[in-house]
Every structure is written in C-alpha cells, then in structure tokens.
N, C-alpha and C positions, 0 to 999 in steps of 0.2 A: 435497439434497431444496431446493425453494421452500417460503415458507412465505407467507401472508399478512400485513401490516402494516396495523393500523389506527390510529388515532388519538389512543388510549389510551395510547398511549407516550406521546404530546406532555404529553399530561395531566398522566401521570407527572413527565418531568422538570419540568415548569412546578410544581405541589407540593414536586416534592425542592427546587427550587431556591428555593422562598419557606420553608425549613424546617420546612412542614407535615410533618405526621402522618398519611401516609394512611389510607384505611377500610381496616378488611379487601378490602371487593370492589376495590380500586383497584391488591392487589396480586393476589388469587389469591381466583377464586368459578364457578371451572367447574364444571359435575353432569355426572353418567354418566346420559346418556341410560336404558341397560340396563338397571339397577336403579332405577328409577320416580325419577329424577332425585335420587338419594342423594347427599349430598355426595362428588362423586370427595378433593378438598381444600381446604383451605381456612387462611387467614392465620394464623398463629398473631401475638400481641404482639410488630410485629417485630423483634427485637432488630437492630441494624443501625439501625431509624430514630432520629431525634427522638426522647426518649418527652418524654409531654407534659409531664413534673414535671422535664424536665432540659433543657431549652432551651439553641440555644448562642446567648453572647454576642456584642456585636458585636464587643471584644477576639479569641473563637475566632474568627468566621467570616472575621476581618483574613490571622488568617494559617492554620498548619496544623495537621496534628496533635502535629507535634515541636512548635509554640510551646504548645499546648493542656498537653501532658506537662510540658513549663518550667514551668507556673507552678502544679504541681502539686505538686512535687517539694516532700517534706519529711522527708526520713531525714537524720539527723543524716551528714556528708561524714565520710568518711574518708579520712585524708591518711595517706599510708605507701609504701615505697619497691616494697610489690609494686603498689598502685594505679599508678604511675608506670611500674614496666614493661609491665604491663600494659596500659595507656594507650597506650604507647608499641610496642608490637606489635601492637595492634590498627587502631593508625596505618597501620602499615609496610603492611598491605593493605587497602588501598580500595577496590579490587575487589571483595574479600569481603565488605565492609560492607554497600557496594553491593548484594552479591548478597542481602546478611541483607533489609538493608532494603524491596528488592523484594518480599519474600517476606514484610515484615510489612506491608504496605499492607494485603493483604485484609484484617488482622485488628487493626491499631493500633488503628483508631476501635471499635469495639467494646470492645475492652480498655479502654482509658481509661475511656469513660463508664461499662463496672459499675463500675472502681475508685473513681468519684466520686460513684456510687450508694452505697457505701459511706463517703463518705469516710475512703479510705485514699488514701498516696503514690502520686503514679503513676510515681515511677520503677518501681513493681516491673511496668510494662507492661513493659519492658525485661528482666525476669528471662526471657524465654522468648529470647534471644540467647544466653542464658550457658546455658541447659538444652537449647535442641535446634535452634537458627539457623533460631528460626522453623517449623519444618517439621513440621506436626502428623503425617507419616510416619512421625518417627525413634525408631529403636527399639535399645534399649544393649544389650550385652551380660548386664547384669541383668534382660532383662529389662520396662527400664520403657518406657514408648510416650508417644506423642505430645507435643505443642508445648511440656506441662508439667511433662514424666516421671516419671509415676506409675506404679510397680511396680504387680504385681495387686490384693497384697494391701490397701493402700490406696486404690488406685481402687473397690474394692468397698465398702468402710471406707465411700466419698465417696459411695455410690449411682453409680457409675460398669459401665455393662453390659458383659460381655465376653463373649461366645457367638459361636454357628456363624454368627449373620447382622451382628453390628457389636461393636464394641469402642467404646465410647466415650468412653476416655483420650485416640483422638484423637479426639473429636468436638467442634470450636470453642467450640461454648458452654458444652454440659457437662463439661469438661474446665476450663475456666478458670468456670464457676462453684464445682467443685468445689477446684480451687487457690484460689481466692482467698478460699472459706472456713473451709480449712487454714490459711491464711498469719494469717485473723484470732481462729483459733484460738491461735497457735502464739503472732501476738505478744500475746494475754490472757495466756496462760502467761509469757511469758517479760517482760513488761514493753518490750519493748527491737527493734526494729525489724530491726536489724545479727542481733542473738541470732536473732529468727524465721526471720530467712533462712539464720542456721545449721543450725538446727535441721531449716528443709525440706531443705536436704540431706545432710543428717547423720543425723538422726533425735532427738526429743524426750529421748528417753532416753538417748540417748548425752550430748546436750550439759546434761541432766540430771546426769550423772555428772563432767562438768567441772566444770560449778560446783563442785559440794560438791567435789570435787579442789582447786581452786585455793583454794575457800574457806578450805581446810585447811589451805592454805597459805601463808595470807596473802598470796593474788595476785589482781589488781584479776579483775572477771567480766566485763569487755566483750570486745567481739570479739577488740579486740587483745590482751588479758589473756587469754583462753582459746586466740589460735592455737598455747600452745606445747604444749596439749594436745588437738588437733586432730586429723586425717587431713591429709596435703596438699591433696586436695581441699576439703576444706571451708575449710582456713588459706586458699586463695587463692578462694574463693564469692563472698562479699563482695567484694573488691578489686578481682573482675573484673568485678561490678556495677557499682561505684565508678566503675573507668576508662569505663566504657561510658556511663554516669550525663556526667562531663566530657567526654566526646569530644561526645552529643548538646547540653551546655549553650552550647558554643563548640568550633560543628564547625569552623572557621575558623581557631583554634588553633593548632591539627592538622591542619592541612592537608589537609582532609574535606570534603567536600560530601553532605548527606544528601538523599536520594531522597525527590522530592516528594512527599507524603499526604497528601491534601485530607483537611480538617476536615469530613469529611462520611460517611454511612455507605456501605458498600462493598457490603453483600450485606442481604437481605431472608429471614426464614423463614416456609417454606411446607411446612404440614402434609400429609402424604403418607397418607391411611388405604387405599392398595390401593396391591398388589405393580407393581411397575416395573422395566423392565431397565435397569440403571444406564447402558447404552449408550444405552436411549432416552430415558432420561430428558436427557441431553447435549443430544441432538439437538434435544429440541423447545424447550429453552431455548436454541439456538443456541451453545452452550458448545463450546469444547474438552476434547477429557476429562481432559485434563490438569488446565484450569481446575476441570470442577468436581469432580475428585477434590481438589483442594487446598481448595476447600469442604466437600467431605465425605468425607475421609479415612476416617473412623468405618467404613464399609460393607466389607467384605472380602469378601462376596460378588459374581455378574455382576448378582444383582435385590438388591432394597430390596425389602423385607417391609413390605407397607402397617399399620401398627399406629393406635391412637388417639393416639401418642406417636412413630410417627414423620415426621420432619419434616429439609428436606432448606433446604440455604440456597444461594441463586442472585444473582448482582448485581442491582440493583434494577432495570432495563430487561428483562435476561435473566429475571425474575420475568413480567414481561409477558410476553413471547414466548412462557415459558411455560405460560402460561396461556390466550393466545389460538391456539398451536397445537397445546395438548390438548382442545382444543374444537371440533377440526375432524382431529384424529382417529379412523381407523371399524376401525383393528384391533386386535388385545388387547395391553395393553401389557406383557405381562409371559411370555416364553418358559417359566419355569420354575415348579415348585412342588415341595414338601417332603416328604419320605418319611422315616420313622425305623424305623430298623431295629430288628427283635423279638428277636433271636435274633445269637447269638453267630458261628452258621454259614453268617448272609447275608452273602456275600462280592459284593464292587463289583464284581464279572463276573456273578455271578448279578440283582445290580438291575439294569448295565447291560443285560443283557435282557429283562426286567420290561419297562424303558422303552426298548427301540427302540433303545439307542444304544452307544457303545461303553465300555469305563471308563476308558480317556484321556477321555475329556468329562469322567465324573462325578469322576473323582482332577482335573483340572486348575478345574475348574469347586468345588471345597471343597478346593483346598490339601493333597491329600492326598499326599503324598511317595513314591515307590516305595517296595516293600517293605513296605508299610504299609496295616495293613486297619482299618475302623470297629469301634468295638465293637457290643455290645448297648448298646440306648440311645440314641446317636446319631443326630443330623438332619440329615441330606442337603440340597440341592437336584440336583432330577433333571427329565430336560425335560418340558414337559407333551404330555400323550397324548391319544389321543383316550376315553378310559379314565378317564385321573386330568386334570383338569386346572382342579383347584380350587385356591382363594387358600393363599398360605401359612399364614399365621392368627396371631395374636398369639402364640396355644400354643408351636408348633413358631418363633417367630420370637424365643424365650428359649430356643430346643433347644439341647444342647450338642455339640461333635465328642471325641469320643474315639477314640485311635489305638492299635493293635497291633502289633509288629514281626508278619509275618508267621511262622509257625513259633516264634515266641521267647516271652519270657514278656509277661504283660500289665502295657503303658504306659501312662498316660491321657496323655494330650497336645491341652492348650488351643488352640483354634480358630483363635488369632491367631499361634501359633509360626514360621511362614512368612511373617510380614510382612520387610519390609526393615528389614536392621540401620544402624543409626546407631554411630558407633563414639566412642561415649561412655562410659566408667564414672558410673553410677547406681546407686549400691547399697540408697541406704535406704531412697527412698520407691515 
C-alpha cells in the first residue's frame, strides 16, 4: 500500500531538531467525517517529547542517553565479589548486552525523563535490564509481566488494568509510572535506595522481617548485612544492577561498546477514541508489526478498543504518517466487535454460527486454548456482521474473560494467561 506524503513531516523534523514541544495538532489532529467531525483521535501530552518544564540542557544535547544516565547516578555504590562476578558475566557476553541495549533504545529516554521529573536516581533506568532485559512482553513463571515485572495483584494495586483487551503491566507508559511510584514508596519506607530495591524484588514485608531479625541479632541492616537473610535472587539483585551500572559508567574498561541511543524522544502518544484493528494501525503508521507491538505490547487482541483513555505509542515521524494516512482512509477501521456471554450454555460453536465465522477464528482471536470454553459474563471479540457492527465501547473494553475446561470443574483464567513466557523467576511483585 502506498500513502501520500506531506510537507508536515519536514516541519515535524525541524521542530524536533530545535528541541521544541510540538502543539497537539502537529502530531495528531484527524477527524471523522462520518460522525459529524467528532475527534477520531487526538494527541495526549506527549510522553517521550521534551517537556516544557524539563528542557534538554547543552550538555545533554552533546551526548546521548547514556551520558544523561551517568550524570544522574545517585545511589551509593556497592563493592563486593558478587558485583565483580556479575559484571564479568555480563562483559563475557557483549552480544547479549548489545541486544538488550538495542531493545532499550525505544524506552530509555522516556524512563530517564520520568526519573528526572521525580528527582530519582537515574541508574534506576537500568533496572529493566535485570527485570526483563527491557522486553515489555516478558512473562515469568510467577505470572509477572512487562518491562518492570508486576505480578497481577501488585499491578492492580497500582491501577494497571488487566482485562480481556489489554494488560497495562506491559504498557510502557503506565507500567513505568507504576514502577517509579512503587519505588518511591519503598524508598520512603526504608530510607535507602539499595533496601528499596531489595523490597521491590522480595516484598516490603519480607524485608521488614529480615531487618527485625538482623537487629535482634545485633547485625547490620544495610544491604550487605541483610544478605544472609535474603533468598539467593534478592541477594544478587542489587549486585546485578550495580554491575550494569559499572559497565554503563565505564564501558571501555569492560571491553563493551554500548549501542548509541539518541538523547531525544523516541515516541509520541496518540489518543484513540474509536476502535481500530492492530494490523491496520501498524499499516497506517507505516510500521512493521514487530515495531508496533514493541511500543504497544499491552493490547492482547487483534483490535484496539477505542476509549477516552486509550492511547497508542508511535515513533515521532510515524505518528505524522498515521495522521495523514488515517485522514485519507475511507473504509472501516475495525473488523471486530464485542460479545458478552450471557449464559454458561452459550458455547463457542454457537457464537461462531451467530457471527458467521468458525470456532477456530473465535479461539484464535481471544486466545482460548483447545478444550476450554468461556464462562458466563465473559467478553469476547467476534467478527462484525451486517446485524452487529457496533463499536466495542468503554464498558465492554473493561470486560474479562473467564475459562472453564470442557466437561470439567469451573476454572477462571485471566485474559493474559497465554502470554509469551519469559524464563526467570519473579515471585513477590
């Protein structure tokens, strides 16, 4: 498919080069002629763009994001054999660090900017190296998900929605906000960043008990002093971060070349108030599907349900292409609608017949495994028909999917249970 190009791309480039904040209409201002020119989508305060109250200074402009991170280091260094061991292990696999760095390049500027807004140490921007290798699709055996590895309960506590359409534990913006808020809370509780990080991995209750035991035994209550009371994962958690910090501080000393990461926004945020198929959104943005999903990993269905709070992230120039191509798009944006199951006897085969499709299409679109059936009250996506072509709507977009084994006992299963697995253990968050 080919799309028209406009001179506004050049204007966008010029504005970014100048380090200015773009007005909303410069990123996304298309309207929907079929709905009386109601807004189809609009630009949010653009996370990833330079904030007016946090401009880049001259030193930052001369360097890259790694320089910016180094400038904000503020956690006391830990010097121990574990740190040296982990640093040597990372340095022995430069190709793995290069791969992680390339993946991180999409997100680092945004994370660092958010840390600076909160006056938090910038080495915390390296924490996803330890948590997920900067993979927002990461999923652990303990059901921790996303770049910052939230388990379901903690994610809900920090207002990360997990429903049939999206898992905000994978949302780059939402999960970063939740993780930094949680880390701030832990720092307030323990008064020390190293201990806050131990609690982030182990849980604040477990760390408080370890502190009480150490005090009772007359032992130090700093990270090293508490190590004897920690599980192995937590004992090595901050040393791993310190090892990554040491490599970022002086990569040449370890024989490492860090991938270049521009000290500039990688993405902008586009508010989406109408449904759009994921495949079409990537096509209109002229992005490979892999890149679109790397920026928008929270969407777990083939359609993005448009709501007042829905947003998609796009590289800056692709946001402009999206606006232009969407303005010229004359067909439906979505081929899916929502269906809520009203009774337990309503099986996938019945639903497929009603919507003139196959059970396999229903199963694949909703990630329903073989030999499982949705429970009453579940929300599914189904192909639009001439009789049912409504938008999904905000209420259905918050729907859940419960599953029960065919012919077996009732069993509820989260909508994101079939997410890709990331093989490391993250038991407490």
